[in-house]
Each structure stands twice: as structure tokens, then as C-alpha cells.
PDB file of N, CA, C and O in Angstrom, chain B, residues numbered from 101:
ATOM      1  N   UNK B 101     -80.138 -74.504 -35.900  1.00  0.00           N
ATOM      2  CA  UNK B 101     -80.513 -74.089 -34.619  1.00  0.00           C
ATOM      3  C   UNK B 101     -79.349 -73.265 -33.955  1.00  0.00           C
ATOM      4  O   UNK B 101     -78.251 -73.694 -33.599  1.00  0.00           O
ATOM      5  N   UNK B 102     -79.943 -71.721 -33.852  1.00  0.00           N
ATOM      6  CA  UNK B 102     -78.964 -70.313 -33.895  1.00  0.00           C
ATOM      7  C   UNK B 102     -78.733 -70.102 -32.446  1.00  0.00           C
ATOM      8  O   UNK B 102     -79.552 -69.768 -31.590  1.00  0.00           O
ATOM      9  N   UNK B 103     -77.269 -70.399 -32.310  1.00  0.00           N
ATOM     10  CA  UNK B 103     -76.744 -70.279 -31.016  1.00  0.00           C
ATOM     11  C   UNK B 103     -76.014 -68.703 -30.917  1.00  0.00           C
ATOM     12  O   UNK B 103     -75.971 -68.103 -31.992  1.00  0.00           O
ATOM     13  N   UNK B 104     -75.568 -68.150 -29.980  1.00  0.00           N
ATOM     14  CA  UNK B 104     -75.167 -67.110 -29.446  1.00  0.00           C
ATOM     15  C   UNK B 104     -73.682 -67.254 -29.843  1.00  0.00           C
ATOM     16  O   UNK B 104     -73.035 -66.380 -30.420  1.00  0.00           O
ATOM     17  N   UNK B 105     -73.242 -68.411 -29.481  1.00  0.00           N
ATOM     18  CA  UNK B 105     -71.618 -68.844 -30.231  1.00  0.00           C
ATOM     19  C   UNK B 105     -71.108 -69.963 -29.848  1.00  0.00           C
ATOM     20  O   UNK B 105     -71.444 -70.451 -28.769  1.00  0.00           O
ATOM     21  N   UNK B 106     -70.170 -70.590 -30.697  1.00  0.00           N
ATOM     22  CA  UNK B 106     -70.339 -71.735 -30.825  1.00  0.00           C
ATOM     23  C   UNK B 106     -69.647 -72.442 -29.998  1.00  0.00           C
ATOM     24  O   UNK B 106     -68.437 -72.247 -29.884  1.00  0.00           O
ATOM     25  N   UNK B 107     -70.436 -73.578 -29.132  1.00  0.00           N
ATOM     26  CA  UNK B 107     -69.554 -74.039 -28.072  1.00  0.00           C
ATOM     27  C   UNK B 107     -68.592 -75.224 -28.280  1.00  0.00           C
ATOM     28  O   UNK B 107     -68.576 -75.832 -29.350  1.00  0.00           O
ATOM     29  N   UNK B 108     -67.847 -75.524 -27.323  1.00  0.00           N
ATOM     30  CA  UNK B 108     -66.794 -76.196 -27.501  1.00  0.00           C
ATOM     31  C   UNK B 108     -66.719 -76.736 -26.058  1.00  0.00           C
ATOM     32  O   UNK B 108     -66.459 -75.975 -25.126  1.00  0.00           O
ATOM     33  N   UNK B 109     -66.977 -78.222 -25.854  1.00  0.00           N
ATOM     34  CA  UNK B 109     -66.440 -78.633 -24.205  1.00  0.00           C
ATOM     35  C   UNK B 109     -65.234 -79.118 -24.081  1.00  0.00           C
ATOM     36  O   UNK B 109     -64.564 -79.571 -25.009  1.00  0.00           O
ATOM     37  N   UNK B 110     -64.846 -79.030 -22.728  1.00  0.00           N
ATOM     38  CA  UNK B 110     -63.447 -78.982 -22.317  1.00  0.00           C
ATOM     39  C   UNK B 110     -63.909 -79.981 -21.183  1.00  0.00           C
ATOM     40  O   UNK B 110     -65.024 -80.219 -20.719  1.00  0.00           O
ATOM     41  N   UNK B 111     -62.788 -80.427 -20.936  1.00  0.00           N
ATOM     42  CA  UNK B 111     -62.570 -81.042 -19.600  1.00  0.00           C
ATOM     43  C   UNK B 111     -61.091 -81.086 -19.320  1.00  0.00           C
ATOM     44  O   UNK B 111     -60.107 -81.383 -19.996  1.00  0.00           O
ATOM     45  N   UNK B 112     -61.407 -80.437 -17.319  1.00  0.00           N
ATOM     46  CA  UNK B 112     -60.166 -79.838 -16.960  1.00  0.00           C
ATOM     47  C   UNK B 112     -60.256 -81.143 -15.462  1.00  0.00           C
ATOM     48  O   UNK B 112     -61.271 -81.578 -14.919  1.00  0.00           O
ATOM     49  N   UNK B 113     -58.749 -81.474 -15.149  1.00  0.00           N
ATOM     50  CA  UNK B 113     -59.002 -82.165 -13.921  1.00  0.00           C
ATOM     51  C   UNK B 113     -58.355 -81.096 -13.073  1.00  0.00           C
ATOM     52  O   UNK B 113     -57.591 -80.189 -13.404  1.00  0.00           O
ATOM     53  N   UNK B 114     -58.992 -81.525 -11.566  1.00  0.00           N
ATOM     54  CA  UNK B 114     -58.391 -80.348 -10.594  1.00  0.00           C
ATOM     55  C   UNK B 114     -58.360 -81.630  -9.385  1.00  0.00           C
ATOM     56  O   UNK B 114     -58.819 -82.721  -9.046  1.00  0.00           O
ATOM     57  N   UNK B 115     -57.413 -80.503  -9.058  1.00  0.00           N
ATOM     58  CA  UNK B 115     -57.274 -81.381  -7.489  1.00  0.00           C
ATOM     59  C   UNK B 115     -58.479 -81.085  -6.424  1.00  0.00           C
ATOM     60  O   UNK B 115     -59.144 -80.052  -6.351  1.00  0.00           O
ATOM     61  N   UNK B 116     -58.583 -82.203  -5.655  1.00  0.00           N
ATOM     62  CA  UNK B 116     -59.465 -82.088  -4.900  1.00  0.00           C
ATOM     63  C   UNK B 116     -59.506 -80.587  -3.848  1.00  0.00           C
ATOM     64  O   UNK B 116     -60.430 -80.026  -3.258  1.00  0.00           O
ATOM     65  N   UNK B 117     -58.484 -80.386  -3.931  1.00  0.00           N
ATOM     66  CA  UNK B 117     -58.924 -78.749  -2.834  1.00  0.00           C
ATOM     67  C   UNK B 117     -58.946 -77.729  -4.062  1.00  0.00           C
ATOM     68  O   UNK B 117     -59.275 -76.619  -3.645  1.00  0.00           O
ATOM     69  N   UNK B 118     -58.664 -77.734  -5.675  1.00  0.00           N
ATOM     70  CA  UNK B 118     -59.019 -76.534  -6.370  1.00  0.00           C
ATOM     71  C   UNK B 118     -60.777 -77.058  -6.436  1.00  0.00           C
ATOM     72  O   UNK B 118     -61.586 -76.130  -6.402  1.00  0.00           O
ATOM     73  N   UNK B 119     -61.242 -78.234  -6.509  1.00  0.00           N
ATOM     74  CA  UNK B 119     -62.493 -78.521  -7.073  1.00  0.00           C
ATOM     75  C   UNK B 119     -63.380 -78.333  -5.590  1.00  0.00           C
ATOM     76  O   UNK B 119     -64.586 -78.524  -5.749  1.00  0.00           O
ATOM     77  N   UNK B 120     -63.050 -78.059  -4.469  1.00  0.00           N
ATOM     78  CA  UNK B 120     -63.819 -78.070  -3.220  1.00  0.00           C
ATOM     79  C   UNK B 120     -63.695 -76.354  -3.633  1.00  0.00           C
ATOM     80  O   UNK B 120     -64.684 -75.756  -4.059  1.00  0.00           O
ATOM     81  N   UNK B 121     -62.511 -75.745  -3.468  1.00  0.00           N
ATOM     82  CA  UNK B 121     -62.592 -74.169  -3.317  1.00  0.00           C
ATOM     83  C   UNK B 121     -63.758 -73.225  -4.640  1.00  0.00           C
ATOM     84  O   UNK B 121     -64.454 -72.235  -4.416  1.00  0.00           O
ATOM     85  N   UNK B 122     -63.571 -74.114  -6.181  1.00  0.00           N
ATOM     86  CA  UNK B 122     -64.419 -73.688  -6.826  1.00  0.00           C
ATOM     87  C   UNK B 122     -65.925 -73.795  -6.312  1.00  0.00           C
ATOM     88  O   UNK B 122     -66.596 -72.776  -6.152  1.00  0.00           O
ATOM     89  N   UNK B 123     -66.425 -75.062  -6.061  1.00  0.00           N
ATOM     90  CA  UNK B 123     -67.767 -75.391  -5.011  1.00  0.00           C
ATOM     91  C   UNK B 123     -67.926 -74.501  -4.198  1.00  0.00           C
ATOM     92  O   UNK B 123     -68.766 -73.604  -4.261  1.00  0.00           O
ATOM     93  N   UNK B 124     -67.239 -74.655  -3.481  1.00  0.00           N
ATOM     94  CA  UNK B 124     -67.542 -73.300  -2.186  1.00  0.00           C
ATOM     95  C   UNK B 124     -67.694 -71.855  -3.007  1.00  0.00           C
ATOM     96  O   UNK B 124     -68.445 -70.989  -2.558  1.00  0.00           O
ATOM     97  N   UNK B 125     -67.095 -71.688  -3.980  1.00  0.00           N
ATOM     98  CA  UNK B 125     -66.910 -70.032  -4.432  1.00  0.00           C
ATOM     99  C   UNK B 125     -68.308 -70.010  -5.411  1.00  0.00           C
ATOM    100  O   UNK B 125     -69.046 -69.025  -5.407  1.00  0.00           O
ATOM    101  N   UNK B 126     -68.553 -71.072  -6.153  1.00  0.00           N
ATOM    102  CA  UNK B 126     -70.281 -71.316  -6.527  1.00  0.00           C
ATOM    103  C   UNK B 126     -71.139 -71.255  -5.648  1.00  0.00           C
ATOM    104  O   UNK B 126     -72.032 -70.417  -5.769  1.00  0.00           O
ATOM    105  N   UNK B 127     -71.100 -72.325  -4.254  1.00  0.00           N
ATOM    106  CA  UNK B 127     -72.105 -71.950  -3.371  1.00  0.00           C
ATOM    107  C   UNK B 127     -72.697 -70.197  -3.098  1.00  0.00           C
ATOM    108  O   UNK B 127     -73.762 -69.585  -3.168  1.00  0.00           O
ATOM    109  N   UNK B 128     -71.329 -69.928  -2.776  1.00  0.00           N
ATOM    110  CA  UNK B 128     -71.559 -68.493  -2.246  1.00  0.00           C
ATOM    111  C   UNK B 128     -72.174 -67.375  -2.940  1.00  0.00           C
ATOM    112  O   UNK B 128     -72.938 -66.489  -2.557  1.00  0.00           O
ATOM    113  N   UNK B 129     -71.606 -67.664  -4.131  1.00  0.00           N
ATOM    114  CA  UNK B 129     -72.002 -66.640  -5.203  1.00  0.00           C
ATOM    115  C   UNK B 129     -73.321 -67.201  -6.092  1.00  0.00           C
ATOM    116  O   UNK B 129     -73.713 -66.737  -7.163  1.00  0.00           O
ATOM    117  N   UNK B 130     -73.711 -67.971  -5.580  1.00  0.00           N
ATOM    118  CA  UNK B 130     -74.849 -68.740  -6.576  1.00  0.00           C
ATOM    119  C   UNK B 130     -74.655 -68.399  -8.133  1.00  0.00           C
ATOM    120  O   UNK B 130     -75.256 -67.493  -8.711  1.00  0.00           O
ATOM    121  N   UNK B 131     -73.910 -69.090  -8.603  1.00  0.00           N
ATOM    122  CA  UNK B 131     -73.072 -68.746 -10.309  1.00  0.00           C
ATOM    123  C   UNK B 131     -72.800 -70.162 -10.564  1.00  0.00           C
ATOM    124  O   UNK B 131     -72.027 -70.724  -9.788  1.00  0.00           O
ATOM    125  N   UNK B 132     -73.139 -70.600 -11.199  1.00  0.00           N
ATOM    126  CA  UNK B 132     -72.406 -72.327 -12.068  1.00  0.00           C
ATOM    127  C   UNK B 132     -70.989 -71.782 -12.409  1.00  0.00           C
ATOM    128  O   UNK B 132     -70.437 -70.759 -12.814  1.00  0.00           O
ATOM    129  N   UNK B 133     -70.690 -73.181 -11.974  1.00  0.00           N
ATOM    130  CA  UNK B 133     -68.774 -73.129 -12.352  1.00  0.00           C
ATOM    131  C   UNK B 133     -68.673 -72.996 -13.635  1.00  0.00           C
ATOM    132  O   UNK B 133     -67.544 -72.698 -14.025  1.00  0.00           O
ATOM    133  N   UNK B 134     -69.747 -73.157 -14.687  1.00  0.00           N
ATOM    134  CA  UNK B 134     -69.142 -72.901 -16.138  1.00  0.00           C
ATOM    135  C   UNK B 134     -68.942 -71.491 -16.179  1.00  0.00           C
ATOM    136  O   UNK B 134     -67.817 -71.093 -16.480  1.00  0.00           O
ATOM    137  N   UNK B 135     -69.781 -70.726 -15.943  1.00  0.00           N
ATOM    138  CA  UNK B 135     -69.638 -69.007 -15.874  1.00  0.00           C
ATOM    139  C   UNK B 135     -68.540 -68.601 -15.035  1.00  0.00           C
ATOM    140  O   UNK B 135     -67.802 -67.852 -15.677  1.00  0.00           O
ATOM    141  N   UNK B 136     -68.127 -68.797 -13.836  1.00  0.00           N
ATOM    142  CA  UNK B 136     -66.730 -68.641 -13.065  1.00  0.00           C
ATOM    143  C   UNK B 136     -65.659 -69.029 -13.739  1.00  0.00           C
ATOM    144  O   UNK B 136     -64.705 -68.268 -13.583  1.00  0.00           O
ATOM    145  N   UNK B 137     -65.415 -70.199 -14.633  1.00  0.00           N
ATOM    146  CA  UNK B 137     -64.423 -70.561 -15.370  1.00  0.00           C
ATOM    147  C   UNK B 137     -64.271 -69.760 -16.812  1.00  0.00           C
ATOM    148  O   UNK B 137     -63.210 -69.687 -17.432  1.00  0.00           O
ATOM    149  N   UNK B 138     -65.368 -69.247 -17.181  1.00  0.00           N
ATOM    150  CA  UNK B 138     -65.658 -68.538 -17.982  1.00  0.00           C
ATOM    151  C   UNK B 138     -65.260 -67.413 -17.932  1.00  0.00           C
ATOM    152  O   UNK B 138     -64.503 -66.928 -18.772  1.00  0.00           O
ATOM    153  N   UNK B 139     -65.705 -66.819 -16.939  1.00  0.00           N
ATOM    154  CA  UNK B 139     -64.967 -65.375 -16.282  1.00  0.00           C
ATOM    155  C   UNK B 139     -63.231 -65.334 -16.310  1.00  0.00           C
ATOM    156  O   UNK B 139     -62.514 -64.444 -16.768  1.00  0.00           O
ATOM    157  N   UNK B 140     -63.004 -66.077 -15.930  1.00  0.00           N
ATOM    158  CA  UNK B 140     -61.927 -66.325 -15.789  1.00  0.00           C
ATOM    159  C   UNK B 140     -60.864 -66.450 -16.433  1.00  0.00           C
ATOM    160  O   UNK B 140     -59.769 -66.039 -16.051  1.00  0.00           O
ATOM    161  N   UNK B 141     -61.201 -67.311 -17.978  1.00  0.00           N
ATOM    162  CA  UNK B 141     -60.606 -67.447 -19.530  1.00  0.00           C
ATOM    163  C   UNK B 141     -60.518 -66.191 -19.546  1.00  0.00           C
ATOM    164  O   UNK B 141     -59.399 -65.709 -19.722  1.00  0.00           O
ATOM    165  N   UNK B 142     -61.645 -65.325 -19.371  1.00  0.00           N
ATOM    166  CA  UNK B 142     -62.219 -63.951 -20.162  1.00  0.00           C
ATOM    167  C   UNK B 142     -61.126 -62.535 -19.614  1.00  0.00           C
ATOM    168  O   UNK B 142     -60.886 -61.470 -20.183  1.00  0.00           O
ATOM    169  N   UNK B 143     -60.637 -63.089 -18.283  1.00  0.00           N
ATOM    170  CA  UNK B 143     -60.018 -62.034 -17.648  1.00  0.00           C
ATOM    171  C   UNK B 143     -58.565 -62.489 -17.838  1.00  0.00           C
ATOM    172  O   UNK B 143     -57.904 -61.732 -17.128  1.00  0.00           O
ATOM    173  N   UNK B 144     -57.752 -63.353 -18.447  1.00  0.00           N
ATOM    174  CA  UNK B 144     -56.626 -63.589 -18.569  1.00  0.00           C
ATOM    175  C   UNK B 144     -56.472 -62.447 -20.149  1.00  0.00           C
ATOM    176  O   UNK B 144     -57.170 -62.171 -21.124  1.00  0.00           O
ATOM    177  N   UNK B 145     -54.979 -62.044 -19.546  1.00  0.00           N
ATOM    178  CA  UNK B 145     -54.448 -61.092 -20.333  1.00  0.00           C
ATOM    179  C   UNK B 145     -53.334 -61.775 -21.802  1.00  0.00           C
ATOM    180  O   UNK B 145     -52.845 -62.810 -21.349  1.00  0.00           O
ATOM    181  N   UNK B 146     -52.974 -61.631 -22.820  1.00  0.00           N
ATOM    182  CA  UNK B 146     -52.345 -62.402 -23.648  1.00  0.00           C
ATOM    183  C   UNK B 146     -51.498 -60.913 -24.267  1.00  0.00           C
ATOM    184  O   UNK B 146     -51.952 -59.802 -24.541  1.00  0.00           O
ATOM    185  N   UNK B 147     -49.859 -61.561 -24.345  1.00  0.00           N
ATOM    186  CA  UNK B 147     -48.702 -61.127 -24.742  1.00  0.00           C
ATOM    187  C   UNK B 147     -48.563 -61.609 -25.832  1.00  0.00           C
ATOM    188  O   UNK B 147     -48.807 -62.813 -25.903  1.00  0.00           O
ATOM    189  N   UNK B 148     -48.113 -60.876 -27.135  1.00  0.00           N
ATOM    190  CA  UNK B 148     -48.021 -61.264 -28.315  1.00  0.00           C
ATOM    191  C   UNK B 148     -46.700 -61.654 -28.216  1.00  0.00           C
ATOM    192  O   UNK B 148     -45.831 -61.169 -27.490  1.00  0.00           O
ATOM    193  N   UNK B 149     -46.610 -62.634 -29.058  1.00  0.00           N
ATOM    194  CA  UNK B 149     -44.791 -63.392 -29.174  1.00  0.00           C
ATOM    195  C   UNK B 149     -44.423 -62.591 -30.287  1.00  0.00           C
ATOM    196  O   UNK B 149     -45.175 -61.997 -31.059  1.00  0.00           O
ATOM    197  N   UNK B 150     -43.541 -62.626 -30.285  1.00  0.00           N
ATOM    198  CA  UNK B 150     -42.457 -62.222 -31.641  1.00  0.00           C
ATOM    199  C   UNK B 150     -42.399 -63.142 -32.525  1.00  0.00           C
ATOM    200  O   UNK B 150     -42.711 -64.225 -32.029  1.00  0.00           O
ATOM    201  N   UNK B 151     -42.092 -63.217 -33.821  1.00  0.00           N
ATOM    202  CA  UNK B 151     -42.138 -64.176 -35.247  1.00  0.00           C
ATOM    203  C   UNK B 151     -41.262 -64.938 -34.467  1.00  0.00           C
ATOM    204  O   UNK B 151     -41.600 -66.119 -34.550  1.00  0.00           O
ATOM    205  N   UNK B 152     -40.248 -64.782 -33.718  1.00  0.00           N
ATOM    206  CA  UNK B 152     -38.973 -65.979 -33.750  1.00  0.00           C
ATOM    207  C   UNK B 152     -39.928 -66.625 -32.380  1.00  0.00           C
ATOM    208  O   UNK B 152     -40.010 -67.852 -32.429  1.00  0.00           O
ATOM    209  N   UNK B 153     -40.424 -66.179 -31.558  1.00  0.00           N
ATOM    210  CA  UNK B 153     -41.142 -67.118 -30.565  1.00  0.00           C
ATOM    211  C   UNK B 153     -42.298 -67.850 -30.932  1.00  0.00           C
ATOM    212  O   UNK B 153     -42.567 -68.854 -30.272  1.00  0.00           O
ATOM    213  N   UNK B 154     -43.254 -67.409 -32.173  1.00  0.00           N
ATOM    214  CA  UNK B 154     -44.291 -68.162 -32.454  1.00  0.00           C
ATOM    215  C   UNK B 154     -43.257 -69.281 -33.084  1.00  0.00           C
ATOM    216  O   UNK B 154     -43.342 -70.270 -32.357  1.00  0.00           O
ATOM    217  N   UNK B 155     -42.303 -69.521 -34.162  1.00  0.00           N
ATOM    218  CA  UNK B 155     -42.277 -70.568 -34.643  1.00  0.00           C
ATOM    219  C   UNK B 155     -41.074 -71.237 -34.155  1.00  0.00           C
ATOM    220  O   UNK B 155     -39.938 -70.777 -34.264  1.00  0.00           O
ATOM    221  N   UNK B 156     -41.367 -72.285 -33.642  1.00  0.00           N
ATOM    222  CA  UNK B 156     -39.942 -72.942 -33.072  1.00  0.00           C
ATOM    223  C   UNK B 156     -38.980 -73.637 -33.849  1.00  0.00           C
ATOM    224  O   UNK B 156     -39.193 -74.437 -34.761  1.00  0.00           O
ATOM    225  N   UNK B 157     -37.683 -73.166 -33.298  1.00  0.00           N
ATOM    226  CA  UNK B 157     -36.495 -73.573 -34.034  1.00  0.00           C
ATOM    227  C   UNK B 157     -35.707 -74.876 -33.506  1.00  0.00           C
ATOM    228  O   UNK B 157     -36.019 -75.431 -32.452  1.00  0.00           O
ATOM    229  N   UNK B 158     -34.864 -75.225 -34.173  1.00  0.00           N
ATOM    230  CA  UNK B 158     -34.176 -76.533 -33.838  1.00  0.00           C
ATOM    231  C   UNK B 158     -33.008 -76.284 -33.634  1.00  0.00           C
ATOM    232  O   UNK B 158     -32.527 -75.960 -34.720  1.00  0.00           O
ATOM    233  N   UNK B 159     -31.784 -76.223 -32.367  1.00  0.00           N
ATOM    234  CA  UNK B 159     -30.529 -75.807 -32.460  1.00  0.00           C
ATOM    235  C   UNK B 159     -29.662 -77.298 -32.330  1.00  0.00           C
ATOM    236  O   UNK B 159     -29.765 -78.165 -31.463  1.00  0.00           O
ATOM    237  N   UNK B 160     -28.840 -77.246 -33.445  1.00  0.00           N
ATOM    238  CA  UNK B 160     -28.047 -78.466 -33.470  1.00  0.00           C
ATOM    239  C   UNK B 160     -26.506 -78.083 -33.207  1.00  0.00           C
ATOM    240  O   UNK B 160     -25.895 -77.234 -33.856  1.00  0.00           O
ATOM    241  N   UNK B 161     -26.009 -78.800 -32.210  1.00  0.00           N
ATOM    242  CA  UNK B 161     -24.286 -78.595 -32.440  1.00  0.00           C
ATOM    243  C   UNK B 161     -23.530 -79.757 -33.213  1.00  0.00           C
ATOM    244  O   UNK B 161     -23.405 -80.974 -33.078  1.00  0.00           O
ATOM    245  N   UNK B 162     -23.083 -78.765 -34.104  1.00  0.00           N
ATOM    246  CA  UNK B 162     -22.596 -79.665 -35.204  1.00  0.00           C
ATOM    247  C   UNK B 162     -21.177 -78.695 -35.307  1.00  0.00           C
ATOM    248  O   UNK B 162     -21.057 -77.472 -35.377  1.00  0.00           O
ATOM    249  N   UNK B 163     -19.886 -80.094 -35.277  1.00  0.00           N
ATOM    250  CA  UNK B 163     -18.592 -79.764 -35.279  1.00  0.00           C
ATOM    251  C   UNK B 163     -18.431 -79.558 -36.797  1.00  0.00           C
ATOM    252  O   UNK B 163     -19.056 -80.021 -37.750  1.00  0.00           O
ATOM    253  N   UNK B 164     -17.474 -78.782 -36.716  1.00  0.00           N
ATOM    254  CA  UNK B 164     -16.728 -78.351 -37.996  1.00  0.00           C
ATOM    255  C   UNK B 164     -15.699 -78.362 -38.168  1.00  0.00           C
ATOM    256  O   UNK B 164     -14.849 -77.712 -37.558  1.00  0.00           O
ATOM    257  N   UNK B 165     -15.449 -79.551 -39.561  1.00  0.00           N
ATOM    258  CA  UNK B 165     -14.485 -80.131 -39.830  1.00  0.00           C
ATOM    259  C   UNK B 165     -13.638 -79.233 -40.662  1.00  0.00           C
ATOM    260  O   UNK B 165     -14.103 -78.699 -41.669  1.00  0.00           O
ATOM    261  N   UNK B 166     -12.422 -79.052 -40.279  1.00  0.00           N
ATOM    262  CA  UNK B 166     -11.329 -77.955 -40.799  1.00  0.00           C
ATOM    263  C   UNK B 166     -10.175 -79.213 -41.765  1.00  0.00           C
ATOM    264  O   UNK B 166      -9.170 -78.806 -42.347  1.00  0.00           O
TER     265      UNK B 166
END
């Protein structure tokens, strides 16, 4: 099976207001929800994280005994 891209199915939970808004938008533009959501995801910008932000660190308060 030759596909243009590898598909991954996701499920999203929308509030009824969000779902209605998506449905109205799709009806007014004649576009399927999948295309609208895919376009919105593609429009996201990603800010690169610094190395320290990419690796979670744990901080402990350790009393120093003298």
C-alpha cells in the first residue's frame, strides 16, 4: 500500500461549543473537519527549547548537616 504519508489516528474531546463551531466552519467552507484540523496543526509554530528545558530535572531541598 503506497501512501503519501503515514497516517496516525487521534481522538480529541471537544466541548459542545467547540464541536458546533467546527461543524459550522466546515459547513460554511465545504471542507471536512480533518482538513481543517490538519491545517491548524500545520500553522502552529514551535519554539525550540534549550537543553536544560528538554531534560526534566528534579530539585530536592537537602538539609546540610554540620
